[in-house]
ZALUMFI-927359 format. One line per 10 residues: number of its first residue (from 1); their letters; for each residue x, y, z of N, C-alpha, C. Coordinates in Angstrom, 2 decimals, m for minus. Atoms other than C-alpha are relative to their C-alpha. Layout:
N
NUM = A = X Y Z X Y Z X Y Z  ...;
***
This chain:
236
1 = XXXXXXXXXX = 1.35 0.20 m0.53 119.05 124.35 138.54 m0.20 0.85 1.24  0.26 m0.86 m1.13 117.47 126.80 140.97 m0.33 m0.83 1.24  0.29 0.68 m1.26 117.34 125.79 144.64 m1.42 0.34 0.45  1.33 m0.27 m0.53 114.06 125.57 146.51 m0.99 m1.07 m0.39  1.04 0.98 0.23 110.82 123.67 146.37 m0.52 0.06 m1.44  0.54 0.06 1.36 109.48 122.51 143.01 m1.39 0.62 m0.06  1.32 m0.60 0.23 106.48 124.37 141.59 m0.52 m0.46 m1.35  0.61 0.49 1.23 104.06 123.18 138.95 m0.97 1.03 m0.58  1.02 m0.78 0.70 101.90 124.93 136.31 0.11 1.49 0.25  m0.20 m1.43 m0.15 103.44 128.36 136.71 m0.42 0.72 m1.28;
11 = XXXXXXXXXX = 0.40 m0.79 1.16 102.24 131.13 134.38 1.13 0.04 m1.02  m0.99 0.01 1.08 104.04 130.86 131.04 0.76 m1.29 m0.14  m0.73 1.27 0.05 105.25 127.31 131.72 m0.88 m1.18 m0.41  0.90 1.08 0.45 102.26 125.33 130.40 0.09 m0.10 m1.52  m0.31 0.06 1.43 103.66 124.47 127.00 m0.79 m1.10 m0.70  0.60 1.04 0.84 102.08 122.52 124.17 0.46 0.19 m1.43  m0.38 m0.02 1.41 102.75 121.67 120.54 m1.20 m0.42 m0.83  1.19 0.30 0.79 100.13 121.61 117.79 0.22 0.38 m1.46  0.04 m0.44 1.39 99.42 121.95 114.09 1.14 m0.52 m0.85  m1.07 0.31 0.96 101.51 121.35 110.99 m0.16 0.91 m1.21;
21 = XXXXXXXXXX = 0.03 m0.84 1.20 102.42 123.68 108.13 1.41 0.07 m0.59  m1.28 m0.22 0.67 105.25 124.78 105.82 0.69 m1.32 m0.37  m0.60 1.27 0.42 105.78 121.24 104.51 0.68 0.17 m1.36  m0.77 m0.09 1.24 108.43 120.96 101.80 0.52 m1.39 m0.36  m0.52 1.27 0.52 109.36 117.94 99.65 1.31 0.28 m0.73  m1.30 m0.13 0.65 113.00 117.53 98.58 0.37 m1.35 m0.63  m0.41 1.26 0.64 113.53 114.71 96.02 1.53 m0.15 0.03  m1.44 0.26 m0.06 116.96 113.08 96.27 0.54 m0.29 m1.38  m0.64 0.19 1.30 119.29 113.19 93.28 1.19 m0.93 0.19  m1.07 0.98 m0.19 121.44 110.05 93.18 1.26 0.37 m0.78;
31 = XXXXXXXXXX = m1.16 m0.40 0.79 123.73 111.63 90.55 0.90 0.95 0.78  m0.78 m0.99 m0.75 124.79 114.46 92.86 0.13 m0.36 1.47  0.03 0.40 m1.42 124.18 112.64 96.18 m0.44 1.15 0.90  0.56 m1.13 m0.77 122.23 115.69 97.33 m1.48 0.09 m0.33  1.43 m0.17 0.23 118.61 116.72 97.59 m0.24 1.10 m1.02  0.37 m1.00 1.00 117.08 118.56 94.63 m0.76 1.15 0.64  0.74 m1.17 m0.50 115.30 121.89 94.94 m1.32 m0.43 0.62  1.23 0.33 m0.70 112.42 121.75 97.37 m1.23 0.58 m0.69  1.28 m0.50 0.52 108.77 122.18 96.39 m1.01 0.03 1.15  1.01 m0.12 m1.05 105.91 123.35 98.61 m1.01 m1.13 m0.13;
41 = XXXXXXXXXX = 1.00 1.07 m0.04 103.53 120.59 99.66 m1.23 0.54 0.73  1.26 m0.50 m0.58 100.01 121.92 100.20 m0.90 m1.18 0.38  1.01 1.01 m0.30 97.14 119.99 101.75 0.41 m1.07 0.99  m0.40 0.97 m1.02 99.05 118.15 104.49 m0.97 0.10 1.19  0.90 0.00 m1.17 96.64 117.13 107.27 0.68 m0.55 1.25  m0.73 0.50 m1.17 99.00 115.15 109.51 1.25 m0.74 m0.44  m1.18 0.85 0.13 102.43 113.58 109.80 0.24 m0.62 1.37  m0.19 0.72 m1.26 102.72 110.92 112.50 1.40 m0.60 0.01  m1.35 0.52 m0.14 106.31 110.28 113.56 m0.04 m1.28 0.83  0.10 1.31 m0.65 106.85 106.64 114.55 1.38 m0.62 0.19;
51 = XXXXXXXXXX = m1.27 0.66 m0.30 110.25 105.81 116.05 m0.25 m1.40 0.54  0.14 1.38 m0.49 110.80 102.13 116.82 1.38 m0.54 0.30  m1.27 0.60 m0.37 113.50 99.77 118.01 0.41 0.41 1.40  m0.54 m0.30 m1.33 115.76 100.52 120.99 m0.65 m0.89 1.06  0.65 0.94 m0.90 114.22 97.44 122.56 1.04 m0.78 0.81  m0.91 0.68 m0.91 115.82 95.72 125.52 0.16 m1.47 m0.38  m0.32 1.40 0.22 117.54 92.40 124.90 0.89 m0.45 1.15  m0.73 0.35 m1.22 118.56 91.03 128.29 0.97 m1.15 m0.25  m1.03 1.04 0.07 121.74 88.95 128.56 0.24 m0.53 1.41  m0.15 0.61 m1.32 122.19 86.48 131.43 1.30 m0.78 0.09;
61 = XXXXXXXXXX = m1.21 0.77 m0.29 125.33 85.00 132.99 0.13 m0.13 1.51  m0.21 0.22 m1.44 126.31 83.60 136.36 m1.31 0.02 0.77  1.32 0.08 m0.62 122.63 83.06 137.10 m0.60 1.36 0.37  0.56 m1.34 m0.24 121.93 86.81 137.05 m0.16 0.71 m1.34  0.09 m0.87 1.18 120.91 89.46 134.56 1.32 0.75 m0.12  m1.37 m0.49 0.14 124.34 90.40 133.24 0.05 1.40 m0.60  0.06 m1.32 0.64 123.53 93.35 130.97 m1.20 0.08 m0.91  1.07 m0.25 0.96 120.98 94.88 128.62 0.60 0.54 m1.29  m0.37 m0.52 1.31 121.63 95.32 124.92 m1.24 0.55 m0.67  1.13 m0.62 0.68 119.38 97.67 122.97 0.10 m0.21 m1.50;
71 = XXXXXXXXXX = 0.04 0.17 1.45 118.32 96.95 119.41 0.14 1.35 m0.69  m0.16 m1.23 0.78 118.97 99.50 116.66 m1.32 0.77 m0.04  1.20 m0.84 0.05 116.55 102.42 116.61 m0.27 0.43 m1.44  0.40 m0.39 1.35 114.61 103.21 113.44 m1.06 1.09 0.07  0.99 m1.07 0.06 112.41 106.09 112.35 m0.89 m0.19 m1.22  0.97 0.08 1.08 109.25 105.90 110.26 m1.07 1.06 0.24  1.06 m1.01 m0.14 106.28 108.16 109.65 m1.17 m0.37 m0.90  1.18 0.12 0.85 102.79 108.25 108.21 m0.45 1.40 m0.37  0.38 m1.32 0.50 101.85 111.22 106.05 m1.40 m0.07 m0.60  1.35 m0.06 0.55 98.24 112.13 105.29 m0.23 1.37 m0.63;
81 = XXXXXXXXXX = 0.17 m1.26 0.73 97.17 114.77 102.79 m1.22 m0.07 m0.91  1.08 m0.08 0.98 94.44 115.94 100.43 0.55 0.04 m1.43  m0.61 m0.10 1.32 96.82 116.54 97.54 1.51 m0.06 0.15  m1.46 0.07 m0.04 100.51 116.41 96.62 0.56 0.68 m1.24  m0.62 m0.63 1.18 102.95 118.17 94.26 0.34 m1.05 m1.05  m0.33 0.92 1.09 103.79 116.63 90.88 1.29 m0.77 0.29  m1.29 0.64 m0.28 107.31 115.88 92.13 m0.14 m1.21 0.91  0.21 1.15 m0.88 105.84 113.42 94.62 m0.22 m1.30 m0.77  0.36 1.19 0.75 104.78 111.03 91.86 1.18 m0.95 m0.18  m1.19 0.84 0.12 108.36 109.78 91.32 0.31 m0.69 1.33;
91 = XXXXXXXXXX = m0.24 0.58 m1.33 108.65 109.20 95.07 m1.02 m1.07 0.32  1.08 0.97 m0.23 105.40 107.23 94.95 m0.03 m1.08 m1.08  m0.10 1.07 0.99 106.57 104.97 92.12 m0.84 0.22 m1.23  0.82 m0.31 1.17 104.77 106.75 89.29 0.83 0.83 m0.98  m0.75 m0.69 1.05 106.31 107.89 85.99 m0.97 0.44 m1.09  0.87 m0.54 1.05 104.68 110.08 83.31 0.76 0.06 m1.32  m0.68 m0.04 1.30 106.00 109.16 79.81 m0.60 1.05 m0.91  0.71 m1.06 0.73 103.41 111.56 78.39 m0.77 0.79 1.04  0.71 m0.83 m0.96 101.89 114.49 80.23 m1.45 m0.46 0.13  1.36 0.45 m0.26 98.68 113.28 81.85 m0.15 m1.52 0.04;
101 = XXXXXXXXXX = 0.03 1.46 m0.04 99.58 109.57 81.59 1.04 m0.48 1.00  m0.91 0.48 m1.03 101.10 107.84 84.62 0.10 m1.52 m0.02  m0.26 1.44 m0.15 102.69 104.39 84.80 0.38 m0.22 1.46  m0.24 0.24 m1.42 102.58 103.07 88.36 0.89 m1.23 0.19  m0.82 1.15 m0.39 104.58 100.37 90.20 1.41 0.09 m0.57  m1.37 m0.22 0.45 107.91 101.88 89.14 0.91 0.19 1.22  m0.95 m0.22 m1.10 111.05 102.51 91.20 m0.38 1.25 0.78  0.37 m1.10 m0.87 110.46 104.79 94.15 1.23 0.83 0.37  m1.12 m0.90 m0.22 112.69 107.82 94.53 0.13 0.36 1.48  m0.26 m0.46 m1.36 114.31 108.71 97.86 m0.28 1.49 0.09;
111 = XXXXXXXXXX = 0.32 m1.43 m0.18 113.29 112.08 99.30 0.24 0.41 1.45  m0.04 m0.56 m1.34 113.54 114.35 102.31 m1.21 0.89 0.21  1.14 m0.86 m0.35 110.91 116.41 104.11 0.42 1.02 1.04  m0.06 m0.92 m1.14 110.74 119.48 106.27 m1.42 0.49 0.25  1.31 m0.56 m0.35 107.68 120.74 108.13 0.11 0.68 1.35  m0.03 m0.86 m1.19 106.80 123.01 111.01 m1.20 m0.28 0.89  1.09 0.11 m0.96 104.74 122.57 114.17 0.05 1.20 0.94  0.09 m1.19 m0.85 103.55 125.38 116.46 0.24 m0.36 1.46  m0.17 0.12 m1.44 104.59 125.84 120.08 m0.77 1.14 0.66  0.74 m1.01 m0.74 102.27 127.65 122.48 0.11 m0.25 1.49;
121 = XXXXXXXXXX = 0.12 0.21 m1.45 101.74 128.10 126.20 m1.27 0.67 0.48  1.23 m0.56 m0.55 99.07 129.41 128.55 m0.11 1.50 m0.20  0.01 m1.45 0.21 100.04 133.00 127.69 m0.28 0.35 m1.46  0.18 m0.27 1.42 100.20 132.88 123.88 0.04 m1.30 m0.79  m0.02 1.19 0.86 99.47 130.33 121.18 1.07 0.11 m1.07  m1.04 m0.22 1.01 102.24 131.81 119.01 1.36 0.22 0.66  m1.27 m0.13 m0.70 105.22 131.30 121.30 1.18 m0.26 m0.92  m1.08 0.35 0.93 107.32 129.74 118.55 m0.40 m1.20 m0.85  0.27 1.15 0.86 107.64 126.67 116.37 1.19 m0.95 0.02  m1.07 0.97 0.21 109.68 123.54 115.72 0.09 m0.34 m1.47;
131 = XXXXXXXXXX = m0.26 0.49 1.35 111.26 122.67 112.40 0.38 m1.48 0.10  m0.30 1.43 0.04 111.31 118.95 111.63 0.65 m0.29 m1.36  m0.70 0.34 1.24 113.87 117.79 109.03 0.18 m1.51 m0.05  m0.02 1.46 0.13 113.53 114.19 107.80 0.84 m0.38 m1.23  m0.94 0.39 1.05 116.21 112.45 105.71 m0.18 m1.46 m0.41  m0.06 1.39 0.46 116.54 109.28 103.62 m1.33 m0.70 m0.05  1.35 0.56 m0.03 112.82 108.71 103.14 m0.32 m0.83 m1.24  0.59 0.78 1.09 111.12 106.07 101.02 m1.47 m0.25 0.33  1.43 0.23 m0.20 107.35 105.80 100.56 m0.36 m1.41 m0.43  0.48 1.33 0.36 105.63 102.42 100.53 m1.39 0.11 m0.62;
141 = XXXXXXXXXX = 1.33 m0.07 0.61 102.48 101.61 98.50 m1.08 0.17 1.07  1.05 m0.26 m0.97 99.32 102.80 100.21 m1.38 m0.15 m0.64  1.38 0.17 0.46 95.60 102.26 99.96 m0.64 1.34 m0.33  0.76 m1.20 0.37 93.42 104.83 98.18 m1.46 m0.40 m0.16  1.42 0.35 0.03 89.67 104.70 98.75 m0.78 1.07 m0.76  0.82 m0.91 0.78 87.42 106.29 96.13 m1.47 m0.33 0.29  1.39 0.22 m0.42 83.87 106.68 97.45 m0.96 0.83 m0.82  1.01 m0.74 0.73 80.68 107.77 95.74 m0.37 1.29 0.74  0.50 m1.23 m0.60 79.43 111.30 96.32 m1.34 m0.28 0.66  1.25 0.25 m0.72 76.67 111.25 98.92 m0.43 1.26 0.74;
151 = XXXXXXXXXX = 0.50 m1.19 m0.70 74.84 113.56 101.35 0.99 0.52 1.04  m1.06 m0.48 m0.89 78.01 113.85 103.47 1.34 m0.14 m0.72  m1.20 0.16 0.82 80.75 114.33 100.87 1.27 0.39 0.76  m1.31 m0.29 m0.58 84.40 114.28 101.92 1.05 m0.07 m1.11  m1.09 0.06 0.96 87.55 115.00 99.96 0.81 m1.27 0.24  m0.84 1.19 m0.12 89.72 111.96 99.23 1.25 0.35 0.77  m1.21 m0.21 m0.79 92.53 111.70 101.76 1.01 m1.09 m0.36  m1.06 0.94 0.33 95.82 110.07 100.76 0.86 m0.23 1.23  m0.84 0.35 m1.14 97.94 108.26 103.33 1.20 m0.78 m0.50  m1.23 0.64 0.43 101.57 107.23 102.84 0.84 m0.41 1.20;
161 = XXXXXXXXXX = m0.93 0.47 m1.02 103.80 105.10 105.04 1.41 0.27 m0.49  m1.35 m0.42 0.36 107.38 106.33 105.08 1.02 m0.69 0.90  m1.13 0.55 m0.73 110.52 104.46 106.09 1.22 0.88 m0.28  m1.16 m0.87 0.17 113.94 106.08 106.46 1.30 m0.77 0.15  m1.37 0.47 m0.19 117.65 105.36 106.17 0.80 1.15 0.61  m0.69 m1.11 m0.66 119.75 107.43 108.61 1.17 0.54 m0.81  m1.16 m0.64 0.62 122.41 109.87 107.42 1.01 0.32 1.10  m1.07 m0.20 m0.97 125.74 110.57 109.10 m0.06 1.39 0.64  m0.17 m1.25 m0.74 126.25 113.26 111.75 1.34 m0.09 0.71  m1.34 0.05 m0.59 129.84 114.02 112.77 m0.07 0.04 1.52;
171 = XXXXXXXXXX = m0.06 0.03 m1.46 130.46 113.04 116.38 m1.20 m0.64 0.67  1.21 0.61 m0.56 127.06 111.36 116.82 m0.39 m1.21 m0.83  0.54 1.09 0.78 125.16 108.30 115.69 m0.77 0.55 m1.19  0.79 m0.41 1.17 123.53 108.47 112.26 m1.46 0.19 0.40  1.39 m0.32 m0.35 120.00 109.88 112.32 m0.83 0.26 m1.24  0.92 m0.32 1.09 116.93 110.32 110.13 m0.77 1.27 0.26  0.81 m1.16 m0.33 115.44 113.32 111.93 0.75 1.00 0.87  m0.45 m1.12 m0.84 116.48 116.70 113.30 m1.22 0.85 0.34  1.01 m1.00 m0.34 114.20 119.09 115.18 0.70 1.25 0.53  m0.56 m1.29 m0.41 114.96 122.77 115.72 m1.10 0.80 0.68;
181 = XXXXXXXXXX = 0.98 m0.72 m0.82 113.10 124.66 118.47 0.29 1.49 m0.04  m0.26 m1.43 0.16 112.78 128.36 117.63 0.03 0.75 1.33  0.04 m0.71 m1.29 112.11 129.29 121.28 1.35 m0.04 0.71  m1.34 0.07 m0.60 115.71 128.35 122.12 0.95 1.01 m0.63  m0.85 m0.97 0.69 117.09 130.95 119.70 m0.49 1.40 0.34  0.55 m1.25 m0.53 116.43 134.07 121.74 0.86 1.22 m0.28  m0.88 m1.14 0.24 119.48 136.24 121.10 m0.05 0.41 m1.47  0.07 m0.54 1.36 119.68 138.46 118.01 0.87 m0.81 m0.97  m0.90 0.77 0.87 122.67 136.56 116.60 m0.57 m1.38 m0.28  0.58 1.32 0.18 120.96 133.22 117.19 m1.18 0.04 m0.95;
191 = XXXXXXXXXX = 1.15 m0.13 0.90 117.80 134.43 115.47 0.48 0.15 m1.45  m0.57 m0.16 1.33 119.98 135.42 112.52 0.42 m1.33 m0.59  m0.39 1.33 0.47 121.37 131.88 112.29 m1.24 m0.79 m0.44  1.23 0.72 0.34 117.83 130.46 112.31 m0.60 0.52 m1.30  0.50 m0.60 1.24 116.78 132.89 109.57 0.79 m0.51 m1.20  m0.83 0.52 1.09 119.72 131.73 107.43 m0.41 m1.43 m0.36  0.43 1.38 0.26 118.62 128.12 107.83 m1.34 m0.01 m0.73  1.32 m0.02 0.65 115.03 128.96 106.87 0.10 0.52 m1.43  m0.20 m0.47 1.38 116.25 130.87 103.80 0.50 m1.14 m0.89  m0.47 1.16 0.76 117.97 127.64 102.74 m1.14 m1.00 m0.20;
201 = XXXXXXXXXX = 1.08 0.99 0.08 114.99 125.39 103.51 m1.12 0.45 m0.93  1.17 m0.50 0.73 112.35 127.63 101.90 0.36 0.82 m1.23  m0.40 m0.84 1.12 114.40 129.60 99.37 m0.14 1.48 0.33  0.02 m1.45 m0.24 114.76 133.35 99.07 m0.17 0.72 m1.33  0.22 m0.79 1.21 113.46 135.84 96.51 1.13 1.00 m0.19  m0.96 m1.07 0.30 115.75 138.29 94.76 m0.54 1.31 0.56  0.39 m1.30 m0.55 115.71 141.78 96.29 0.46 1.10 m0.94  m0.42 m1.13 0.82 116.36 145.25 94.95 1.52 0.18 0.03  m1.46 m0.05 m0.06 120.00 144.80 95.97 0.57 m0.76 m1.19  m0.53 0.67 1.19 121.89 144.03 92.72 0.84 m1.23 0.33;
211 = XXXXXXXXXX = m0.86 1.12 m0.38 124.19 141.67 94.62 m0.80 m1.18 0.56  0.83 1.06 m0.61 121.29 139.65 96.06 m0.75 m0.76 m1.09  0.67 0.84 0.98 120.11 136.76 93.91 m1.01 m0.91 0.69  0.98 0.95 m0.54 117.16 134.43 94.35 0.72 m1.29 0.36  m0.60 1.25 m0.48 118.02 131.25 96.26 m1.06 m1.10 m0.05  0.94 1.12 0.08 116.35 127.91 95.49 m0.03 m0.75 1.33  0.08 0.75 m1.27 115.09 125.91 98.49 0.70 m1.35 m0.12  m0.67 1.30 m0.03 117.15 122.86 99.46 0.05 m0.51 1.43  m0.08 0.63 m1.31 117.56 120.43 102.35 1.46 m0.24 0.36  m1.39 0.22 m0.41 120.98 120.75 104.04 0.11 m1.24 0.88;
221 = XXXXXXXXXX = m0.23 1.17 m0.84 122.45 117.66 105.69 0.27 0.44 1.44  m0.12 m0.38 m1.41 122.73 117.55 109.50 1.26 0.79 0.37  m1.23 m0.72 m0.34 126.38 118.67 109.68 m0.09 1.47 m0.41  0.14 m1.39 0.44 125.55 121.79 107.66 m1.00 0.73 0.86  1.00 m0.63 m0.87 122.44 122.50 109.75 0.64 0.43 1.32  m0.63 m0.30 m1.28 124.46 122.32 112.96 1.00 1.14 m0.16  m0.98 m1.06 0.24 127.21 124.49 111.47 m0.64 1.36 m0.18  0.71 m1.28 0.19 124.73 127.17 110.39 m0.53 0.53 1.33  0.64 m0.44 m1.24 122.99 127.25 113.78 0.99 0.30 1.11  m0.99 m0.40 m1.01 126.21 127.44 115.79 0.95 1.08 m0.52;
231 = XXXXXX = m0.74 m1.13 0.54 127.65 130.10 113.50 1.33 m0.33 m0.64  m1.29 0.36 0.61 130.58 128.11 112.09 m0.08 m0.12 m1.52  0.20 0.01 1.45 129.09 127.92 108.58 m0.84 1.21 m0.36  0.71 m1.22 0.37 128.03 131.17 106.95 m0.62 m0.16 m1.37  0.74 0.18 1.25 125.53 130.13 104.26 m1.23 0.87 0.00  1.24 m0.73 0.10 122.49 131.96 102.98 0.20 1.48 m0.14;
***
């Protein structure tokens, strides 16, 4: 930390986060215990992250407050969208025995998500972005309102409540969410690690190089993400 008097609102230090894009759905495959190939999710309007828990539970002894115990922390989210990919139907408890016919109230498939938010400051609105990786998700039934067309028509908006089950991270507590801040990866090597991760999350097209094959998008688990970004795992 630099010595001297604190200064506020310096040029280039007025940061903010906004927007959402590049959302990807990764259905979970219980047979392989891994996430299936990701699919692009268009029409996302918002994802509200809702951590909960970590609440204080005071313990008393000897007529004094002896200690504080914190309850387990949980992560949930609310996703709103105008549309969804076909692969979402299994996650929303819907099965199609015949194309075009859906049976609802079926078992809900576990899934993962990734999406991106923009980082800007007072100098540029395109300073960087954050990647959000969500694991162990389950969607709960949600309300759908179908309204008559009128003089102020609006597209139907779908809203889904999402709960999560944390996954293991070596050396840390289990977690349901990772965030990766692109503005922290400033060196050329670091940027290369981030590019490798994005090639895994979003997939990669085949190139003119005969040795280069197309790569399907997938959601790596936290240990692999950390290994890729610190350079100890060379994937992609």
